[in-house]
C-alpha positions as CSV (number, residue, x, y, z in Angstrom):
1,M,-0.1,0.1,0.2
2,I,1.4,3.4,-0.7
3,Q,2.4,5.7,2.3
4,L,1.4,9.4,1.8
5,D,4.3,10.0,4.4
6,A,6.5,7.7,2.3
7,L,6.1,10.2,-0.7
8,S,8.8,13.0,-2.0
9,D,8.0,16.5,-0.2
10,D,7.4,17.8,-3.7
11,L,4.9,15.1,-4.5
12,Q,3.3,15.6,-0.9
13,R,3.0,19.6,-1.6
14,R,1.1,18.7,-4.8
15,I,-1.5,16.3,-2.9
16,D,-2.1,18.9,-0.3
17,D,-2.5,21.4,-2.8
18,T,-5.1,19.6,-4.6
19,R,-6.8,18.7,-1.3
20,E,-7.2,22.3,-0.7
21,R,-8.4,23.0,-3.8
22,V,-11.0,20.3,-4.1
23,A,-12.3,20.9,-0.6
24,Q,-12.9,24.6,-2.3
25,L,-14.6,23.4,-5.3
26,H,-17.3,21.4,-3.4
27,G,-18.4,25.2,-2.4
28,E,-19.0,25.9,-6.0
29,L,-21.5,22.9,-6.1
30,I,-23.4,24.7,-3.4
31,K,-22.8,28.3,-5.1
32,W,-24.8,27.1,-8.2
33,G,-27.3,25.2,-6.5
34,L,-25.9,21.7,-8.1
35,V,-26.4,19.2,-4.7
36,V,-28.3,18.7,-1.5
37,W,-27.7,17.5,1.5
38,T,-24.1,15.5,1.3
39,A,-25.2,14.2,-2.6
40,G,-22.4,14.9,-5.2
41,N,-18.7,14.5,-5.4
42,V,-15.5,16.4,-6.9
43,S,-12.3,15.0,-7.9
44,E,-8.9,15.5,-9.3
45,R,-6.1,13.8,-10.6
46,V,-2.7,14.2,-9.2
47,R,0.0,13.1,-11.8
48,C,2.6,11.3,-10.4
49,A,3.0,7.5,-11.7
50,D,6.4,8.0,-12.8
51,E,7.3,8.1,-8.5
52,V,4.9,5.4,-7.7
53,G,3.4,3.6,-10.4
54,T,0.4,5.1,-10.9
55,D,-1.5,8.7,-10.6
56,L,-3.4,9.4,-7.8
57,F,-6.7,11.4,-7.1
58,V,-8.3,13.4,-4.3
59,I,-11.8,12.8,-3.7
60,K,-14.7,14.0,-1.0
61,P,-15.4,12.0,2.0
62,S,-18.7,9.5,1.7
63,G,-21.7,10.9,3.6
64,V,-19.9,13.9,5.2
65,S,-21.9,17.6,5.1
66,Y,-20.5,20.1,2.6
67,D,-20.0,22.7,5.6
68,E,-17.7,20.1,7.4
69,L,-15.4,19.8,4.4
70,A,-12.1,21.1,4.4
71,A,-8.9,20.0,3.1
72,D,-7.6,17.4,5.8
73,V,-10.9,15.5,5.1
74,M,-10.6,14.9,1.3
75,V,-9.3,11.2,0.7
76,V,-6.5,10.2,-1.6
77,C,-6.9,7.2,-3.8
78,D,-5.4,5.4,-6.5
79,L,-6.6,4.4,-9.5
80,D,-8.0,1.2,-8.7
81,G,-9.8,3.2,-6.1
82,N,-7.9,2.2,-3.0
83,K,-7.4,4.7,-0.3
84,V,-3.6,5.7,-0.2
85,G,-2.4,5.1,3.2
86,D,-4.7,6.3,5.9
87,G,-5.9,8.8,3.1
88,T,-7.2,11.4,5.8
89,P,-6.1,12.4,9.6
90,I,-9.6,10.8,10.7
91,G,-10.0,7.8,8.5
92,L,-13.0,8.7,6.5
93,K,-14.0,6.5,3.5
94,P,-13.7,8.1,0.1
95,S,-17.0,8.9,-1.8
96,S,-19.5,6.0,-3.0
97,D,-18.8,7.0,-6.7
98,T,-15.2,6.5,-6.0
99,A,-14.8,3.8,-8.6
100,A,-16.3,5.4,-11.1
101,H,-14.1,8.1,-10.8
102,A,-11.2,5.7,-10.7
103,Y,-12.1,3.8,-13.8
104,V,-12.3,7.6,-15.6
105,Y,-8.8,8.4,-14.5
106,A,-7.4,4.8,-15.6
107,H,-9.3,5.1,-18.9
108,M,-8.9,8.6,-20.2
109,D,-5.8,10.0,-19.5
110,N,-6.5,13.6,-20.8
111,V,-9.2,13.5,-17.8
112,G,-7.8,15.6,-15.0
113,G,-11.2,16.2,-13.2
114,V,-14.7,14.3,-12.7
115,V,-17.6,15.9,-11.0
116,H,-21.2,14.2,-9.9
117,T,-24.1,15.8,-8.9
118,H,-27.7,15.5,-8.8
119,S,-28.7,19.2,-10.2
120,T,-32.6,19.2,-11.0
121,Y,-32.9,19.6,-14.3
122,A,-30.1,17.5,-15.6
123,T,-31.4,14.8,-13.5
124,A,-34.9,15.2,-15.0
125,W,-33.5,14.3,-18.2
126,A,-31.4,11.5,-17.1
127,A,-34.7,10.3,-15.5
128,R,-36.3,10.3,-18.9
129,G,-33.1,8.6,-20.8
130,E,-33.1,11.2,-23.3
131,S,-30.3,13.6,-24.6
132,I,-30.4,17.2,-24.3
133,P,-30.9,18.4,-28.1
134,C,-27.8,21.3,-29.2
135,V,-30.4,24.3,-29.4
136,L,-28.8,26.9,-28.3
137,T,-25.5,28.7,-28.9
138,M,-23.9,28.0,-25.4
139,M,-24.5,24.1,-25.8
140,A,-22.4,24.4,-29.1
141,D,-19.6,26.3,-27.2
142,E,-19.8,24.2,-24.0
143,F,-20.5,20.8,-25.5
144,G,-19.9,20.9,-28.9
145,G,-23.8,19.0,-29.5
146,S,-26.1,17.5,-27.7
147,I,-25.4,16.4,-24.0
148,P,-25.5,12.5,-24.3
149,V,-27.0,9.8,-22.0
150,G,-25.2,7.0,-20.6
151,P,-26.6,3.6,-19.5
152,F,-28.1,2.5,-16.3
153,A,-25.5,1.3,-14.0
154,L,-25.7,0.5,-10.4
155,I,-23.4,2.4,-7.8
156,G,-20.7,0.8,-6.0
157,D,-18.1,-0.4,-8.5
158,D,-16.5,0.6,-11.9
159,S,-19.9,0.1,-13.8
160,I,-20.8,3.6,-13.7
161,G,-17.2,4.6,-14.8
162,R,-17.3,2.6,-17.7
163,G,-20.6,4.0,-19.2
164,I,-19.3,7.3,-18.6
165,V,-15.9,6.2,-20.7
166,K,-17.9,4.7,-22.9
167,T,-20.2,7.6,-23.8
168,L,-17.5,10.2,-23.8
169,R,-14.8,9.0,-25.4
170,D,-15.7,9.7,-28.9
171,S,-18.0,12.5,-28.2
172,R,-17.5,16.5,-27.5
173,S,-19.1,16.6,-24.7
174,P,-17.9,17.2,-21.4
175,A,-21.1,15.9,-19.5
176,V,-23.0,12.7,-19.7
177,L,-26.5,12.1,-18.0
178,M,-26.1,8.7,-16.7
179,M,-29.7,7.5,-17.3
180,N,-32.1,7.4,-14.1
181,H,-29.1,8.7,-12.3
182,G,-27.6,12.2,-13.2
183,P,-25.1,13.9,-14.5
184,F,-21.2,13.2,-14.6
185,T,-18.7,16.0,-16.1
186,I,-15.1,15.9,-17.1
187,G,-12.3,18.2,-17.3
188,K,-8.6,19.0,-17.9
189,D,-9.1,19.7,-13.8
190,A,-11.5,19.6,-11.3
191,R,-12.6,23.5,-11.9
192,A,-13.4,22.6,-15.5
193,A,-15.2,19.7,-14.4
194,V,-17.3,21.8,-12.1
195,K,-17.6,24.4,-14.8
196,A,-19.2,21.9,-16.8
197,A,-21.7,20.6,-14.5
198,A,-22.9,24.0,-14.0
199,M,-23.4,24.8,-17.3
200,C,-25.1,21.4,-18.2
201,E,-27.7,22.6,-15.4
202,E,-28.3,25.5,-17.1
203,V,-28.7,24.2,-20.2
204,A,-30.8,21.4,-19.1
205,R,-33.0,24.3,-17.7
206,T,-33.2,26.3,-20.1
207,V,-34.1,23.6,-23.0
208,H,-37.1,22.2,-20.8
209,I,-38.2,25.9,-20.2
210,S,-38.5,26.5,-24.2
211,R,-39.9,23.0,-24.9
212,Q,-42.9,24.2,-22.7
213,L,-43.4,27.0,-25.4
214,G,-43.1,24.4,-28.4
215,E,-40.3,22.5,-30.2
216,P,-36.9,24.3,-29.8
217,L,-34.9,24.7,-33.1
218,P,-31.8,22.7,-33.9
219,I,-28.6,24.5,-34.9
220,D,-27.1,23.0,-38.1
221,P,-24.2,20.5,-37.3
222,D,-22.0,22.5,-39.3
223,L,-22.7,26.0,-36.8
224,I,-22.2,23.6,-33.9
225,R,-18.3,22.7,-35.5
226,S,-18.0,26.4,-36.1
227,L,-19.1,27.8,-32.6
228,Y,-17.3,25.1,-30.9
229,D,-14.2,25.7,-32.2
230,R,-14.3,29.2,-32.0
231,Y,-15.1,29.1,-28.4
232,Q,-12.5,26.8,-27.5
233,N,-9.4,28.2,-29.2
234,V,-10.4,32.0,-30.0
235,Y,-12.6,33.0,-27.2
236,G,-11.5,34.9,-23.7
237,Q,-7.9,35.9,-23.2
């Protein structure tokens, strides 16, 4: 078993920085109304395979309320989903979704952050097993098309992770609606995945409201590609 106190000083510092960042980003889930009670989780990869033989990641502990989250209770795991050493000074277990996060990191090397929420509108689409159609320029910008639906999978092993990877591996979307469950999002780091979760809920809500007025108008696929390319490669600083 990997022991945290046996790691290099540099790696320990990077893990500590990641714990702090992940703890703070859970506050963004509250800020944007994406979670209730103890539901939801954020994780971020720590790249260190050259030193310990596997990358690690930091994730929220299971069943701990958001107002109790701090850097020192964030749990460190390897890419098999095993807690590293004790993982926390008070021996907390990692999130029940840890196996899903671990599978994504192990099979999508470009992913540096994973987020799961039960945000209301996105989860409502997931309950219907229906993808969110690309009818907004915001969706073209952020998701490069529709937000897809992933297969039904039970919590507890890597089944959810397998569904996420299968659905997103060849998709531009950083979000997937796992059927009857809720949204999972990925990003280059945890902050990018949190942003994707917030944007997923925003477009899920907007498209739902639009449908109450009539059938929303789809955007031409060529225009979607153009909008996505501009936003990803030109927009901003």
